C-alpha positions in Angstrom: -108.3 -9.3 27.4 -110.6 -12.2 27.6 -110.2 -15.4 25.8 -113.3 -16.5 24.1 -112.2 -19.8 22.8 -109.0 -21.8 22.1 -108.2 -24.8 19.9 -104.8 -26.2 19.1 -104.3 -24.0 16.2 -106.2 -20.7 17.0 -107.5 -18.6 19.9 -110.0 -15.6 19.8 -109.2 -13.0 22.3 -111.4 -9.9 22.9 -110.0 -6.8 24.3 -113.3 -5.2 25.0 -113.5 -3.2 21.7 -111.9 -5.7 19.2 -111.9 -9.5 18.4 -108.4 -10.8 17.6 -107.7 -14.2 15.9 -104.4 -15.2 17.3 -102.1 -18.1 16.5 -102.6 -18.1 12.7 -101.3 -15.2 10.4 -103.7 -13.7 7.9 -102.8 -13.9 4.2 -102.5 -10.5 2.5 -103.7 -8.8 -0.8 -101.0 -9.4 -3.4 -101.5 -5.9 -4.6 -101.9 -3.6 -1.6 -100.8 -6.0 1.3 -103.7 -5.7 3.6 -105.7 -8.5 5.2 -109.2 -7.0 5.1 -111.2 -8.8 2.5 -115.0 -9.5 1.8 -116.8 -12.2 0.0 -120.3 -11.9 -1.7 -123.5 -14.1 -2.0 -125.9 -14.2 -4.9 -127.7 -11.1 -3.9 -124.5 -9.0 -3.9 -124.4 -8.8 -0.1 -121.0 -8.4 1.3 -119.4 -10.3 4.4 -116.1 -9.0 5.8 -113.7 -12.0 6.2 -109.9 -12.9 6.5 -108.1 -15.7 5.0 -105.9 -17.5 7.2 -102.4 -18.9 6.3 -103.9 -22.5 5.9 -106.3 -20.9 3.3 -109.3 -21.1 5.4 -111.7 -18.2 4.9 -113.2 -17.0 8.1 -115.6 -14.0 9.0 -114.3 -11.1 10.6 -117.0 -11.3 13.3 -117.3 -15.1 14.3 -121.1 -14.7 15.0 -121.6 -14.1 11.2 -122.8 -17.0 9.1 -121.0 -17.8 5.9 -123.8 -19.8 4.6 -124.8 -18.9 0.9 -121.4 -16.8 0.4 -119.2 -17.8 -2.4 -115.8 -18.4 -0.7 -113.9 -19.2 -4.0 -113.5 -15.5 -4.8 -112.3 -13.0 -2.2 -112.4 -8.9 -2.8 -109.8 -6.6 -1.0 -111.2 -3.8 0.8 -108.1 -1.6 0.2 -107.8 -1.6 -3.5 -109.4 -3.2 -6.8 -107.9 -6.7 -6.4 -110.2 -9.8 -6.3 -109.5 -13.3 -7.0 -109.0 -16.8 -5.5 -107.9 -16.8 -1.9 -105.1 -19.2 -3.0 -103.5 -16.1 -4.6 -103.0 -14.1 -1.4 -99.5 -13.8 -0.1 -97.9 -14.0 3.4 
């Protein structure tokens, strides 16, 4: 595994196939309990995201820009739930 960057609270690790955000847990959908979410922009385009335990919405792929996306509402990839990131559970 290769460490891509590290701060006091998080670290990105690349195992060659996947990128992992370490050090902070991801919040889960209150309905189906998965972490995979997306947000939308005005054009209806989707961006895959996670919500960290500190409430920060981060892109699944760090190189993706979140500019223009509404971070106040997240949509679950596993079920029909959507709402404020503040409603996600540990």
